[in-house]
matplotlib code that plots the C-alpha trace (Angstrom):
import matplotlib.pyplot as plt

x = [9.2, 5.9, 5.0, 1.3, -0.5, -3.4, -2.2, -5.2, -7.6, -5.7, -5.2, -8.9, -9.4, -6.9, -8.6, -12.0, -10.5, -8.9, -12.2, -14.1, -11.5, -11.4, -14.2, -14.0, -10.3, -11.7, -13.9, -11.2, -9.0, -11.8, -12.3, -8.6, -8.3, -11.2, -9.7, -6.3, -7.9, -9.7, -6.5, -4.2, -6.9, -7.4, -11.0, -10.0, -9.6, -7.4, -8.0, -6.4, -7.4, -6.1, -3.9, -1.4, 0.5, 0.8, 3.0, 4.0, 7.5, 6.2, 4.5, 8.0, 6.3, 5.9, 2.8, 4.5, 5.4, 1.8, 0.3, 2.7, 1.7, -1.9, -0.9, 1.4, 0.3, -2.5, -5.2, -4.8, -8.1, -11.7, -14.3, -17.3, -18.1, -21.3, -21.9, -18.4, -15.9, -12.5, -9.6, -5.8, -3.3, 0.3, 3.4, 7.1, 9.1, 12.9, 14.8, 18.3, 20.0, 18.7, 16.6, 12.7, 10.3, 6.7, 3.8, 0.1, -2.4, -5.9, -8.6, -12.1, -14.2, -17.0, -17.5, -15.4, -13.9, -13.2, -11.1, -10.0, -6.7, -7.7, -4.3, -0.6, 1.7, 4.8, 3.9, 7.5, 7.5, 4.9, 6.5, 4.4, 1.1, 1.9, 3.4, 6.8, 5.3, 3.3, 0.1, -1.7, -2.5, -1.7, -1.9, -4.8, -3.5, -3.5, -0.2, -0.2, -0.6, 2.3, 4.7, 3.7, 4.3, 7.7, 9.0, 7.9, 9.9, 13.0, 13.0, 12.8, 16.3, 15.1, 16.4, 13.8, 15.6, 13.3, 14.8, 13.3, 14.8, 15.6, 14.6, 17.1, 18.3, 19.3, 22.3, 21.4, 24.0, 24.1, 24.0, 27.2, 27.9, 25.0, 26.0, 26.1, 24.1, 21.4, 18.1, 16.1, 17.8, 14.7, 12.6, 8.9, 8.2, 7.5, 3.8, 2.1, -0.4, -2.6, -2.2, -5.0, -3.6, 0.0, -1.4, -3.2, -0.3, 2.1, -0.4, -1.3, 2.5, 3.2, 0.2, 0.7, 4.5, 6.5, 6.6, 8.2, 6.2, 8.1, 7.2, 3.5, 3.4, 4.6, 1.9, -0.9, 0.2, 0.4, -3.0, -5.0, -7.4, -9.5, -11.8, -11.6, -14.1, -17.1, -17.6, -20.2, -19.3, -17.5, -18.6, -21.2, -24.8, -23.8, -25.4, -23.3, -21.1, -17.2, -16.0, -12.8, -11.5, -8.1, -6.0, -2.4, -0.1, 2.9, 5.9, 8.4, 12.0, 15.4, 18.8, 22.0, 19.8, 17.9, 14.1, 12.7, 9.2, 7.8, 4.2, 2.4, -0.3, -3.6, -3.4, -6.5, -8.4, -11.9, -14.3, -17.8, -20.4, -22.4, -20.1, -16.9, -14.7, -11.6, -9.7, -6.6, -5.9, -3.1, -1.9, -1.6, -0.1, 2.4, 3.6, 3.8, 5.9, 8.3, 8.5, 9.4, 12.2, 13.4, 13.3, 15.2, 17.9, 18.3, 18.6, 21.0, 23.3, 23.3, 23.8, 20.4, 18.1, 15.6, 12.1, 9.5, 6.4, 5.5, 2.2, 0.7, -0.5, 3.0, 3.9, 1.3, 2.0, 5.1]
y = [-13.0, -11.1, -7.5, -8.3, -8.4, -10.4, -12.8, -15.0, -12.2, -10.5, -13.6, -14.1, -10.5, -11.2, -14.3, -12.5, -9.6, -11.9, -13.7, -10.4, -9.1, -12.3, -11.3, -7.4, -6.8, -7.5, -4.5, -2.5, -3.3, -2.3, 1.0, 1.7, 0.7, 3.0, 6.0, 5.7, 6.0, 9.0, 10.5, 10.0, 11.2, 14.5, 13.8, 12.4, 14.8, 13.9, 16.0, 16.1, 18.0, 21.4, 22.0, 24.9, 23.8, 20.1, 19.7, 16.6, 16.7, 15.7, 12.6, 11.5, 11.4, 13.9, 14.4, 13.1, 10.0, 9.6, 10.1, 7.7, 5.0, 5.3, 5.0, 2.0, 0.3, -2.1, -2.5, -4.4, -3.4, -2.3, -1.1, 1.1, 3.8, 5.9, 4.9, 5.8, 3.3, 3.4, 1.6, 1.2, 1.0, -0.1, 0.7, 1.4, 4.5, 4.5, 6.5, 5.5, 3.1, -0.5, 0.8, 1.1, 2.3, 0.9, 3.4, 3.1, 5.5, 5.2, 7.1, 7.7, 7.3, 9.7, 8.7, 7.2, 10.7, 12.1, 10.4, 11.9, 11.1, 10.1, 9.0, 8.2, 6.2, 4.1, 0.5, -0.3, 2.1, -0.2, -3.7, -5.6, -4.6, -6.1, -9.2, -9.1, -7.7, -5.0, -6.2, -8.1, -6.6, -9.1, -7.0, -4.8, -3.5, 0.2, 2.0, 3.0, -0.5, -1.4, 1.1, 0.0, -3.6, -2.4, -0.9, -4.1, -6.2, -3.9, -4.1, -8.0, -7.7, -7.5, -4.9, -3.6, -1.8, 0.5, 2.2, 4.5, 5.1, 8.8, 10.3, 10.4, 13.5, 14.2, 15.9, 18.6, 19.4, 22.0, 20.7, 20.4, 22.3, 24.9, 28.5, 30.7, 33.4, 31.2, 32.8, 29.6, 26.6, 24.5, 22.2, 21.3, 17.6, 15.9, 15.9, 13.3, 14.4, 13.0, 13.7, 16.5, 18.3, 18.2, 19.8, 22.3, 23.5, 23.7, 25.6, 28.1, 28.5, 29.4, 31.8, 33.5, 32.8, 32.9, 29.0, 29.0, 26.4, 27.3, 31.0, 29.9, 27.9, 30.9, 33.2, 30.4, 30.0, 33.7, 34.3, 31.4, 31.8, 28.9, 27.9, 25.1, 22.5, 22.7, 19.6, 18.3, 18.5, 15.2, 15.8, 13.5, 15.0, 18.0, 18.9, 21.9, 22.6, 23.0, 26.1, 27.9, 29.7, 31.1, 30.3, 30.7, 27.6, 27.4, 25.1, 24.3, 23.3, 23.0, 24.6, 23.7, 22.5, 25.8, 25.9, 28.0, 28.5, 29.9, 31.1, 30.9, 33.7, 33.2, 29.5, 28.3, 25.7, 24.0, 25.5, 24.1, 27.0, 25.2, 23.7, 25.6, 22.5, 23.1, 20.7, 21.1, 19.7, 17.2, 18.0, 21.7, 20.9, 18.6, 21.3, 24.0, 21.6, 21.2, 24.9, 25.4, 22.9, 24.3, 27.8, 27.0, 25.2, 27.9, 30.6, 28.6, 27.9, 31.5, 33.0, 34.7, 35.5, 32.9, 34.4, 34.2, 34.7, 34.5, 35.6, 32.7, 35.2, 36.1, 32.4, 32.1, 35.6, 37.0]
z = [30.9, 30.0, 31.1, 31.0, 34.3, 33.0, 30.5, 30.5, 30.2, 27.4, 25.6, 25.6, 24.3, 21.7, 20.5, 20.3, 18.5, 15.8, 15.4, 14.9, 12.4, 10.3, 8.1, 8.8, 7.4, 3.9, 4.2, 5.6, 2.7, 0.3, 2.1, 1.9, -1.6, -2.5, -0.6, -2.0, -5.7, -4.5, -2.7, -5.8, -8.1, -6.2, -5.1, -1.5, 1.5, 4.6, 7.5, 11.1, 14.2, 14.3, 17.5, 17.0, 20.1, 19.1, 15.9, 14.0, 15.4, 18.7, 17.0, 15.4, 12.1, 9.4, 7.5, 4.4, 6.1, 7.5, 3.9, 2.5, 5.1, 4.0, 0.5, 0.8, 4.2, 5.0, 7.5, 10.7, 12.5, 11.8, 14.1, 14.3, 16.8, 16.6, 13.1, 11.9, 10.7, 12.1, 10.5, 11.7, 9.0, 9.5, 7.4, 8.0, 7.9, 6.9, 9.7, 8.2, 5.8, 6.8, 9.7, 9.5, 12.3, 12.2, 12.0, 13.1, 11.5, 13.0, 10.7, 10.8, 7.7, 7.1, 3.5, 0.7, 0.0, 3.6, 6.1, 9.6, 11.3, 14.7, 16.2, 15.0, 17.1, 16.9, 18.1, 18.9, 21.7, 23.6, 22.5, 25.2, 23.5, 20.0, 18.4, 16.6, 13.5, 15.4, 13.5, 16.2, 19.7, 22.5, 25.6, 26.7, 30.1, 30.3, 30.3, 34.0, 35.0, 32.8, 34.3, 37.7, 36.7, 35.1, 38.4, 40.1, 37.7, 38.1, 41.9, 41.4, 39.6, 35.9, 33.6, 31.1, 28.3, 26.2, 23.3, 20.7, 17.2, 16.5, 13.5, 10.7, 9.0, 5.4, 4.4, 1.8, -0.8, -3.7, -7.1, -8.7, -11.8, -11.3, -11.8, -8.6, -10.1, -11.3, -9.5, -10.0, -8.4, -7.7, -9.8, -9.6, -9.4, -12.7, -13.7, -15.8, -18.2, -20.9, -24.7, -24.7, -21.7, -23.1, -26.4, -24.3, -22.2, -25.2, -27.2, -24.5, -23.6, -27.2, -27.3, -24.0, -23.1, -26.2, -26.1, -22.6, -20.6, -17.5, -17.8, -18.6, -15.4, -13.3, -14.9, -14.4, -10.7, -10.1, -11.4, -10.2, -7.4, -6.1, -3.3, -0.5, -0.7, 1.3, 3.7, 6.1, 9.7, 11.0, 14.6, 15.9, 16.1, 14.1, 10.9, 10.1, 7.1, 7.4, 5.4, 5.1, 8.1, 9.2, 12.1, 13.2, 13.1, 15.3, 14.5, 17.1, 16.2, 18.0, 16.7, 18.6, 21.4, 21.7, 21.3, 18.7, 17.2, 13.9, 13.8, 10.3, 10.4, 8.6, 7.7, 5.8, 7.9, 7.9, 10.6, 11.1, 11.0, 14.0, 16.4, 15.2, 15.1, 13.3, 11.1, 8.9, 5.5, 5.7, 2.1, 3.1, 6.2, 4.7, 2.3, 5.1, 7.1, 4.1, 3.7, 7.4, 7.2, 4.0, 5.3, 8.4, 6.7, 4.1, 6.5, 8.7, 5.7, 4.7, 8.2, 8.3, 11.2, 11.8, 11.5, 14.4, 12.3, 8.6, 7.0, 4.8, 2.2, 1.4, 0.7, -2.2, -3.8, -5.6]

ax = plt.figure().add_subplot(projection="3d")
ax.plot(x, y, z, "-o")
ax.set_aspect("equal")
plt.show()
């Protein structure tokens, strides 16, 4: 049984698509590899549309999972619109032990160092549109046509079962053996440095922090002040420049089936000085998402009131 209303027409489109992608996927992989190197090296910038009312929880994927998909996935589609290249990347996200959910990330490429997330979706929620591996599109019928077709099939006696995998949760436990009065229970991820950087950090720590590298890092982070990059506007037919601006970002979550929201005030975003289009940096959004989840869990476990708003400046100062 098929859910496609136009199997012959969709088969023809699928054949033409595969023929078109036969040579283009090589270029897509080249673009993807180059951006990965820029992203891992710190030169790449990954942006997404800024909509405070639409958070990543509604997409079923966190920003960390989206970034990991771009770092580990491979290209399955390549197209060009208005002079901009668009690439679809597929990867998989683990939702529980032995259970993985596919993820499609559609990105627009303005230059090798600047990618924009256009769409993120779970292809398994539309199984009639993709093959078993979710790599090749086999149906081009619109979704309204599909649901009309499904209703008709159900009337004819068929039962179509559509299930979605719920996002797994991780049980956080306290580290055994740690003193209860230790004021610093968290650790910064290990950072790899070259020989010259290692020498510089150790000598400066000895000079300014009595040889305590941890204390030196705290002093450096507290006193550091930087600026966001200046980017060319990604909007078509706009010659403006995207500079740092500020906006409020709302995070929605549920506790015991009750809806809550937390507003982060004054979050830095990119805003065009001409068309005023706003874009959010995915790296910063990922860390804010992690902070919100950790803050909620910490307050729930310590029987503290959940905050309704937090100022961003308070998060980067002591």
